Backbone atoms as SQL, in Angstrom:
CREATE TABLE atoms (id INTEGER PRIMARY KEY, chain TEXT, resi INTEGER, resn TEXT, atom TEXT, x REAL, y REAL, z REAL);
INSERT INTO atoms VALUES
  (1, 'A', 1, 'MET', 'N', 244.610, 101.041, 208.902),
  (2, 'A', 1, 'MET', 'CA', 243.932, 102.425, 208.209),
  (3, 'A', 1, 'MET', 'C', 244.573, 104.167, 209.300),
  (4, 'A', 2, 'SER', 'N', 244.613, 104.864, 208.388),
  (5, 'A', 2, 'SER', 'CA', 245.569, 106.041, 209.675),
  (6, 'A', 2, 'SER', 'C', 244.197, 106.703, 210.164),
  (7, 'A', 3, 'ALA', 'N', 244.310, 107.540, 210.990),
  (8, 'A', 3, 'ALA', 'CA', 243.566, 108.663, 211.683),
  (9, 'A', 3, 'ALA', 'C', 242.906, 109.386, 210.526),
  (10, 'A', 4, 'LEU', 'N', 243.178, 109.830, 209.973),
  (11, 'A', 4, 'LEU', 'CA', 242.972, 111.467, 209.221),
  (12, 'A', 4, 'LEU', 'C', 241.978, 110.636, 207.911),
  (13, 'A', 5, 'LEU', 'N', 242.268, 109.003, 207.146),
  (14, 'A', 5, 'LEU', 'CA', 241.625, 108.660, 206.519),
  (15, 'A', 5, 'LEU', 'C', 240.114, 108.279, 206.782),
  (16, 'A', 6, 'SER', 'N', 240.320, 107.712, 208.267),
  (17, 'A', 6, 'SER', 'CA', 239.102, 106.701, 208.990),
  (18, 'A', 6, 'SER', 'C', 238.190, 108.015, 208.868),
  (19, 'A', 7, 'TYR', 'N', 238.347, 109.131, 209.109),
  (20, 'A', 7, 'TYR', 'CA', 238.103, 110.274, 209.933),
  (21, 'A', 7, 'TYR', 'C', 237.582, 111.186, 208.125),
  (22, 'A', 8, 'SER', 'N', 238.010, 111.364, 207.344),
  (23, 'A', 8, 'SER', 'CA', 237.711, 111.617, 206.072),
  (24, 'A', 8, 'SER', 'C', 236.726, 110.673, 205.110),
  (25, 'A', 9, 'ILE', 'N', 236.658, 109.003, 205.367),
  (26, 'A', 9, 'ILE', 'CA', 235.992, 108.341, 205.038),
  (27, 'A', 9, 'ILE', 'C', 234.425, 108.251, 206.118),
  (28, 'A', 10, 'LEU', 'N', 234.631, 108.547, 206.828),
  (29, 'A', 10, 'LEU', 'CA', 233.303, 108.852, 207.730),
  (30, 'A', 10, 'LEU', 'C', 232.516, 110.787, 207.434),
  (31, 'A', 11, 'PHE', 'N', 232.818, 111.196, 207.071),
  (32, 'A', 11, 'PHE', 'CA', 232.826, 112.522, 207.071),
  (33, 'A', 11, 'PHE', 'C', 231.950, 112.665, 205.468),
  (34, 'A', 12, 'THR', 'N', 232.563, 111.626, 204.505),
  (35, 'A', 12, 'THR', 'CA', 232.101, 111.549, 203.437),
  (36, 'A', 12, 'THR', 'C', 231.014, 111.144, 202.952),
  (37, 'A', 13, 'LEU', 'N', 230.721, 109.414, 203.772),
  (38, 'A', 13, 'LEU', 'CA', 229.549, 108.862, 204.179),
  (39, 'A', 13, 'LEU', 'C', 228.663, 109.436, 204.446),
  (40, 'A', 14, 'CYS', 'N', 228.599, 110.282, 206.568),
  (41, 'A', 14, 'CYS', 'CA', 227.293, 111.362, 206.467),
  (42, 'A', 14, 'CYS', 'C', 227.742, 112.628, 205.218),
  (43, 'A', 15, 'ALA', 'N', 228.146, 113.001, 204.717),
  (44, 'A', 15, 'ALA', 'CA', 227.722, 113.710, 203.259),
  (45, 'A', 15, 'ALA', 'C', 226.998, 113.366, 202.132),
  (46, 'A', 16, 'TYR', 'N', 226.845, 112.235, 201.865),
  (47, 'A', 16, 'TYR', 'CA', 226.356, 111.602, 200.756),
  (48, 'A', 16, 'TYR', 'C', 225.092, 111.143, 201.489),
  (49, 'A', 17, 'GLY', 'N', 225.041, 110.504, 202.544),
  (50, 'A', 17, 'GLY', 'CA', 223.746, 110.024, 203.459),
  (51, 'A', 17, 'GLY', 'C', 222.493, 111.073, 203.289),
  (52, 'A', 18, 'VAL', 'N', 223.546, 113.020, 203.493),
  (53, 'A', 18, 'VAL', 'CA', 222.756, 114.017, 203.384),
  (54, 'A', 18, 'VAL', 'C', 222.012, 114.021, 201.944),
  (55, 'A', 19, 'ALA', 'N', 223.224, 113.927, 201.101),
  (56, 'A', 19, 'ALA', 'CA', 222.796, 114.173, 199.290),
  (57, 'A', 19, 'ALA', 'C', 221.851, 113.133, 199.462),
  (58, 'A', 20, 'MET', 'N', 221.583, 112.153, 199.475),
  (59, 'A', 20, 'MET', 'CA', 220.502, 111.126, 199.282),
  (60, 'A', 20, 'MET', 'C', 219.403, 112.152, 200.305),
  (61, 'A', 21, 'LEU', 'N', 219.499, 112.449, 201.351),
  (62, 'A', 21, 'LEU', 'CA', 217.936, 111.936, 201.507),
  (63, 'A', 21, 'LEU', 'C', 216.951, 113.781, 200.865),
  (64, 'A', 22, 'LEU', 'N', 218.769, 114.445, 200.446),
  (65, 'A', 22, 'LEU', 'CA', 217.888, 115.683, 199.687),
  (66, 'A', 22, 'LEU', 'C', 217.297, 115.553, 198.102),
  (67, 'A', 23, 'ALA', 'N', 217.833, 114.330, 197.424),
  (68, 'A', 23, 'ALA', 'CA', 217.417, 113.802, 196.374),
  (69, 'A', 23, 'ALA', 'C', 215.823, 113.097, 196.262),
  (70, 'A', 24, 'LEU', 'N', 216.153, 112.412, 197.927),
  (71, 'A', 24, 'LEU', 'CA', 214.981, 111.826, 198.101),
  (72, 'A', 24, 'LEU', 'C', 213.521, 112.569, 198.432),
  (73, 'A', 25, 'TRP', 'N', 213.767, 113.736, 198.708),
  (74, 'A', 25, 'TRP', 'CA', 213.260, 115.220, 198.770),
  (75, 'A', 25, 'TRP', 'C', 212.518, 115.255, 197.294),
  (76, 'A', 26, 'ARG', 'N', 213.432, 115.275, 196.981),
  (77, 'A', 26, 'ARG', 'CA', 213.111, 115.787, 195.185),
  (78, 'A', 26, 'ARG', 'C', 212.241, 115.099, 194.662),
  (79, 'A', 27, 'VAL', 'N', 212.864, 113.088, 194.659),
  (80, 'A', 27, 'VAL', 'CA', 211.238, 112.034, 194.269),
  (81, 'A', 27, 'VAL', 'C', 210.375, 112.502, 194.992),
  (82, 'A', 28, 'LEU', 'N', 209.738, 112.902, 196.014),
  (83, 'A', 28, 'LEU', 'CA', 208.612, 112.600, 196.771),
  (84, 'A', 28, 'LEU', 'C', 207.602, 114.006, 196.424),
  (85, 'A', 29, 'ARG', 'N', 208.824, 115.505, 196.042),
  (86, 'A', 29, 'ARG', 'CA', 207.891, 116.538, 196.408),
  (87, 'A', 29, 'ARG', 'C', 208.570, 117.495, 194.968),
  (88, 'A', 30, 'GLY', 'N', 208.996, 116.676, 193.627),
  (89, 'A', 30, 'GLY', 'CA', 210.058, 117.198, 192.090),
  (90, 'A', 30, 'GLY', 'C', 207.639, 117.300, 191.577),
  (91, 'A', 31, 'PRO', 'N', 208.289, 118.729, 191.081),
  (92, 'A', 31, 'PRO', 'CA', 207.550, 120.105, 190.463),
  (93, 'A', 31, 'PRO', 'C', 207.210, 118.674, 189.023),
  (94, 'A', 32, 'SER', 'N', 207.637, 117.833, 188.830),
  (95, 'A', 32, 'SER', 'CA', 207.509, 117.585, 187.668),
  (96, 'A', 32, 'SER', 'C', 208.365, 116.285, 187.455),
  (97, 'A', 33, 'ALA', 'N', 207.419, 115.391, 186.378),
  (98, 'A', 33, 'ALA', 'CA', 208.654, 113.497, 186.737),
  (99, 'A', 33, 'ALA', 'C', 210.098, 113.697, 185.579),
  (100, 'A', 34, 'GLN', 'N', 209.920, 115.119, 184.929),
  (101, 'A', 34, 'GLN', 'CA', 211.509, 114.682, 184.783),
  (102, 'A', 34, 'GLN', 'C', 212.746, 115.166, 185.950),
  (103, 'A', 35, 'ASP', 'N', 211.833, 115.863, 186.931),
  (104, 'A', 35, 'ASP', 'CA', 212.863, 116.668, 188.424),
  (105, 'A', 35, 'ASP', 'C', 212.891, 115.326, 189.399),
  (106, 'A', 36, 'ARG', 'N', 211.566, 114.493, 189.113),
  (107, 'A', 36, 'ARG', 'CA', 211.856, 112.903, 190.147),
  (108, 'A', 36, 'ARG', 'C', 213.013, 112.514, 189.213),
  (109, 'A', 37, 'VAL', 'N', 212.626, 112.168, 187.814),
  (110, 'A', 37, 'VAL', 'CA', 213.972, 111.020, 187.110),
  (111, 'A', 37, 'VAL', 'C', 215.436, 111.888, 187.619),
  (112, 'A', 38, 'LEU', 'N', 215.418, 112.875, 187.217),
  (113, 'A', 38, 'LEU', 'CA', 217.178, 113.285, 187.861),
  (114, 'A', 38, 'LEU', 'C', 217.181, 113.114, 189.133),
  (115, 'A', 39, 'ALA', 'N', 216.245, 113.350, 190.114),
  (116, 'A', 39, 'ALA', 'CA', 217.345, 112.317, 191.243),
  (117, 'A', 39, 'ALA', 'C', 217.173, 111.538, 191.933),
  (118, 'A', 40, 'LEU', 'N', 215.962, 110.566, 190.790),
  (119, 'A', 40, 'LEU', 'CA', 216.476, 109.209, 191.136),
  (120, 'A', 40, 'LEU', 'C', 217.520, 108.847, 190.354),
  (121, 'A', 41, 'ASP', 'N', 218.401, 109.425, 189.262),
  (122, 'A', 41, 'ASP', 'CA', 219.166, 109.435, 188.324),
  (123, 'A', 41, 'ASP', 'C', 220.650, 109.788, 189.436),
  (124, 'A', 42, 'PHE', 'N', 219.935, 110.839, 190.551),
  (125, 'A', 42, 'PHE', 'CA', 221.176, 111.294, 191.354),
  (126, 'A', 42, 'PHE', 'C', 221.569, 110.338, 192.327),
  (127, 'A', 43, 'ILE', 'N', 220.533, 109.702, 192.948),
  (128, 'A', 43, 'ILE', 'CA', 220.290, 108.513, 193.870),
  (129, 'A', 43, 'ILE', 'C', 221.176, 106.875, 193.440),
  (130, 'A', 44, 'TYR', 'N', 221.410, 107.105, 192.222),
  (131, 'A', 44, 'TYR', 'CA', 221.790, 106.301, 192.095),
  (132, 'A', 44, 'TYR', 'C', 223.689, 106.010, 191.728),
  (133, 'A', 45, 'ILE', 'N', 223.163, 106.897, 191.385),
  (134, 'A', 45, 'ILE', 'CA', 225.245, 107.942, 191.204),
  (135, 'A', 45, 'ILE', 'C', 226.019, 108.156, 192.657),
  (136, 'A', 46, 'VAL', 'N', 224.465, 108.584, 193.532),
  (137, 'A', 46, 'VAL', 'CA', 225.871, 108.726, 195.264),
  (138, 'A', 46, 'VAL', 'C', 225.690, 107.577, 195.755),
  (139, 'A', 47, 'GLY', 'N', 224.695, 106.314, 195.319),
  (140, 'A', 47, 'GLY', 'CA', 225.194, 104.806, 195.986),
  (141, 'A', 47, 'GLY', 'C', 225.723, 104.386, 195.322),
  (142, 'A', 48, 'MET', 'N', 226.526, 104.434, 194.407),
  (143, 'A', 48, 'MET', 'CA', 227.589, 103.496, 193.157),
  (144, 'A', 48, 'MET', 'C', 228.571, 104.263, 193.705),
  (145, 'A', 49, 'LEU', 'N', 228.642, 105.925, 194.716),
  (146, 'A', 49, 'LEU', 'CA', 229.875, 106.199, 195.876),
  (147, 'A', 49, 'LEU', 'C', 230.364, 105.855, 196.965),
  (148, 'A', 50, 'VAL', 'N', 228.845, 105.961, 197.652),
  (149, 'A', 50, 'VAL', 'CA', 228.987, 105.115, 199.008),
  (150, 'A', 50, 'VAL', 'C', 229.671, 104.103, 198.773),
  (151, 'A', 51, 'VAL', 'N', 228.958, 103.074, 198.103),
  (152, 'A', 51, 'VAL', 'CA', 229.857, 102.028, 197.718),
  (153, 'A', 51, 'VAL', 'C', 231.356, 102.161, 197.872),
  (154, 'A', 52, 'LEU', 'N', 231.826, 103.072, 196.556),
  (155, 'A', 52, 'LEU', 'CA', 233.219, 102.683, 196.192),
  (156, 'A', 52, 'LEU', 'C', 233.807, 103.082, 197.587),
  (157, 'A', 53, 'VAL', 'N', 233.361, 103.853, 198.385),
  (158, 'A', 53, 'VAL', 'CA', 234.140, 104.972, 199.118),
  (159, 'A', 53, 'VAL', 'C', 234.141, 103.809, 200.766),
  (160, 'A', 54, 'ILE', 'N', 232.395, 102.930, 200.705),
  (161, 'A', 54, 'ILE', 'CA', 233.070, 101.571, 201.621),
  (162, 'A', 54, 'ILE', 'C', 234.455, 100.449, 200.844),
  (163, 'A', 55, 'GLY', 'N', 234.492, 100.137, 199.960),
  (164, 'A', 55, 'GLY', 'CA', 235.548, 99.349, 199.135),
  (165, 'A', 55, 'GLY', 'C', 236.653, 100.073, 199.588),
  (166, 'A', 56, 'ILE', 'N', 236.954, 101.107, 199.185),
  (167, 'A', 56, 'ILE', 'CA', 238.351, 101.800, 200.125),
  (168, 'A', 56, 'ILE', 'C', 238.147, 102.130, 201.619),
  (169, 'A', 57, 'GLN', 'N', 237.516, 101.993, 202.112),
  (170, 'A', 57, 'GLN', 'CA', 237.554, 101.326, 203.834),
  (171, 'A', 57, 'GLN', 'C', 237.898, 100.089, 203.966),
  (172, 'A', 58, 'TYR', 'N', 237.037, 99.055, 203.125),
  (173, 'A', 58, 'TYR', 'CA', 237.718, 97.903, 203.962),
  (174, 'A', 58, 'TYR', 'C', 239.225, 96.873, 202.580),
  (175, 'A', 59, 'ALA', 'N', 238.929, 97.852, 201.931),
  (176, 'A', 59, 'ALA', 'CA', 240.024, 97.409, 200.617),
  (177, 'A', 59, 'ALA', 'C', 239.888, 96.115, 200.303),
  (178, 'A', 60, 'SER', 'N', 238.552, 96.077, 199.695),
  (179, 'A', 60, 'SER', 'CA', 238.463, 95.370, 198.553),
  (180, 'A', 60, 'SER', 'C', 237.722, 95.331, 197.318),
  (181, 'A', 61, 'SER', 'N', 238.198, 94.409, 196.793),
  (182, 'A', 61, 'SER', 'CA', 237.468, 94.748, 194.854),
  (183, 'A', 61, 'SER', 'C', 236.074, 94.707, 194.658),
  (184, 'A', 62, 'THR', 'N', 235.708, 93.657, 195.672),
  (185, 'A', 62, 'THR', 'CA', 234.394, 93.203, 195.514),
  (186, 'A', 62, 'THR', 'C', 234.065, 94.504, 195.592),
  (187, 'A', 63, 'TYR', 'N', 233.778, 95.532, 196.264),
  (188, 'A', 63, 'TYR', 'CA', 232.750, 96.309, 195.693),
  (189, 'A', 63, 'TYR', 'C', 232.849, 97.233, 195.068),
  (190, 'A', 64, 'PHE', 'N', 233.948, 97.554, 194.394),
  (191, 'A', 64, 'PHE', 'CA', 234.362, 97.795, 193.104),
  (192, 'A', 64, 'PHE', 'C', 233.383, 97.069, 191.824),
  (193, 'A', 65, 'GLU', 'N', 233.346, 96.001, 191.907),
  (194, 'A', 65, 'GLU', 'CA', 232.908, 95.553, 190.463),
  (195, 'A', 65, 'GLU', 'C', 230.921, 96.212, 191.264),
  (196, 'A', 66, 'ALA', 'N', 230.988, 95.957, 192.461),
  (197, 'A', 66, 'ALA', 'CA', 229.288, 96.081, 192.721),
  (198, 'A', 66, 'ALA', 'C', 228.907, 97.516, 192.511),
  (199, 'A', 67, 'ALA', 'N', 229.842, 98.073, 192.894),
  (200, 'A', 67, 'ALA', 'CA', 229.986, 99.241, 191.975),
  (201, 'A', 67, 'ALA', 'C', 229.565, 100.165, 190.846),
  (202, 'A', 68, 'LEU', 'N', 229.922, 98.694, 189.716),
  (203, 'A', 68, 'LEU', 'CA', 230.165, 99.153, 188.493),
  (204, 'A', 68, 'LEU', 'C', 229.071, 98.731, 187.469),
  (205, 'A', 69, 'LEU', 'N', 227.899, 97.728, 188.970),
  (206, 'A', 69, 'LEU', 'CA', 227.425, 96.888, 188.511),
  (207, 'A', 69, 'LEU', 'C', 225.826, 97.896, 188.409),
  (208, 'A', 70, 'ILE', 'N', 225.833, 98.837, 189.760),
  (209, 'A', 70, 'ILE', 'CA', 225.213, 99.757, 190.464),
  (210, 'A', 70, 'ILE', 'C', 225.091, 100.956, 188.986),
  (211, 'A', 71, 'ALA', 'N', 226.468, 101.123, 188.350),
  (212, 'A', 71, 'ALA', 'CA', 226.710, 102.126, 187.123),
  (213, 'A', 71, 'ALA', 'C', 225.760, 101.600, 186.246),
  (214, 'A', 72, 'LEU', 'N', 225.996, 100.793, 185.762),
  (215, 'A', 72, 'LEU', 'CA', 225.225, 99.741, 184.542),
  (216, 'A', 72, 'LEU', 'C', 224.067, 100.135, 184.283),
  (217, 'A', 73, 'PHE', 'N', 223.526, 99.301, 185.686),
  (218, 'A', 73, 'PHE', 'CA', 221.765, 98.987, 185.643),
  (219, 'A', 73, 'PHE', 'C', 221.473, 100.588, 186.034),
  (220, 'A', 74, 'GLY', 'N', 222.178, 101.699, 186.204),
  (221, 'A', 74, 'GLY', 'CA', 222.102, 102.995, 186.702),
  (222, 'A', 74, 'GLY', 'C', 221.497, 103.498, 185.226),
  (223, 'A', 75, 'PHE', 'N', 222.337, 103.391, 184.669),
  (224, 'A', 75, 'PHE', 'CA', 222.533, 103.820, 183.326),
  (225, 'A', 75, 'PHE', 'C', 221.443, 103.070, 183.098),
  (226, 'A', 76, 'VAL', 'N', 221.009, 101.898, 182.421),
  (227, 'A', 76, 'VAL', 'CA', 220.222, 101.077, 181.478),
  (228, 'A', 76, 'VAL', 'C', 218.786, 101.973, 182.299),
  (229, 'A', 77, 'SER', 'N', 218.574, 101.955, 183.275),
  (230, 'A', 77, 'SER', 'CA', 217.417, 102.354, 184.186),
  (231, 'A', 77, 'SER', 'C', 216.592, 103.732, 183.497),
  (232, 'A', 78, 'SER', 'N', 217.667, 104.865, 183.716),
  (233, 'A', 78, 'SER', 'CA', 217.425, 106.042, 183.363),
  (234, 'A', 78, 'SER', 'C', 217.572, 105.864, 181.708),
  (235, 'A', 79, 'ALA', 'N', 218.202, 105.663, 181.403),
  (236, 'A', 79, 'ALA', 'CA', 217.393, 105.668, 180.026),
  (237, 'A', 79, 'ALA', 'C', 216.049, 105.058, 179.101),
  (238, 'A', 80, 'ALA', 'N', 215.770, 104.210, 180.313),
  (239, 'A', 80, 'ALA', 'CA', 214.279, 103.692, 180.405),
  (240, 'A', 80, 'ALA', 'C', 213.582, 105.100, 180.529),
  (241, 'A', 81, 'MET', 'N', 213.377, 105.022, 181.340),
  (242, 'A', 81, 'MET', 'CA', 213.209, 106.288, 182.556),
  (243, 'A', 81, 'MET', 'C', 212.595, 107.481, 181.552),
  (244, 'A', 82, 'ALA', 'N', 213.743, 107.613, 180.220),
  (245, 'A', 82, 'ALA', 'CA', 214.103, 108.959, 179.848),
  (246, 'A', 82, 'ALA', 'C', 213.218, 108.488, 178.531),
  (247, 'A', 83, 'LYS', 'N', 213.376, 107.267, 177.948),
  (248, 'A', 83, 'LYS', 'CA', 212.747, 107.065, 176.630),
  (249, 'A', 83, 'LYS', 'C', 210.467, 107.175, 176.772),
  (250, 'A', 84, 'PHE', 'N', 210.319, 106.727, 177.894),
  (251, 'A', 84, 'PHE', 'CA', 208.744, 106.379, 178.772),
  (252, 'A', 84, 'PHE', 'C', 208.631, 107.763, 178.906),
  (253, 'A', 85, 'LEU', 'N', 209.119, 108.816, 179.415),
  (254, 'A', 85, 'LEU', 'CA', 208.702, 110.366, 179.658),
  (255, 'A', 85, 'LEU', 'C', 208.739, 110.882, 177.991),
  (256, 'A', 86, 'LEU', 'N', 209.739, 110.966, 176.914),
  (257, 'A', 86, 'LEU', 'CA', 209.746, 111.145, 175.868),
  (258, 'A', 86, 'LEU', 'C', 208.728, 110.659, 175.021),
  (259, 'A', 87, 'ARG', 'N', 208.341, 109.052, 174.872),
  (260, 'A', 87, 'ARG', 'CA', 207.026, 108.725, 173.855),
  (261, 'A', 87, 'ARG', 'C', 206.014, 108.108, 174.967),
  (262, 'A', 88, 'GLY', 'N', 205.811, 107.806, 176.012),
  (263, 'A', 88, 'GLY', 'CA', 205.365, 107.296, 176.778),
  (264, 'A', 88, 'GLY', 'C', 204.669, 105.797, 176.779),
  (265, 'A', 89, 'GLU', 'N', 205.973, 104.821, 175.768),
  (266, 'A', 89, 'GLU', 'CA', 206.291, 103.478, 175.689),
  (267, 'A', 89, 'GLU', 'C', 207.233, 102.839, 176.174),
  (268, 'A', 90, 'VAL', 'N', 208.204, 102.105, 176.794),
  (269, 'A', 90, 'VAL', 'CA', 209.470, 101.168, 176.934),
  (270, 'A', 90, 'VAL', 'C', 209.942, 100.910, 175.403),
  (271, 'A', 91, 'ILE', 'N', 209.505, 99.987, 175.149),
  (272, 'A', 91, 'ILE', 'CA', 208.801, 98.975, 174.078),
  (273, 'A', 91, 'ILE', 'C', 208.577, 99.295, 173.312),
  (274, 'A', 92, 'GLU', 'N', 209.141, 99.334, 172.346),
  (275, 'A', 92, 'GLU', 'CA', 208.411, 99.660, 170.619),
  (276, 'A', 92, 'GLU', 'C', 207.904, 98.427, 170.442);
């Protein structure tokens, strides 16, 4: 791996870490439940991106499959939380 790529990966992971910390702050201090749900949605997306970047770093396809699972479970959980906020129940 070239030095430019390794430095780019390091910078990207640090930037994603800062973004996750800021989103965690919004989860803890969000003025409404909708803001908290949106911040959790953002956290799982950034988590998926972190897994993808690590997959690029180690050149392994296993990380890409893990990122796909994170995206799938994140979508389902976001839909469930949105339905709960809208109606007050998840299962009809």
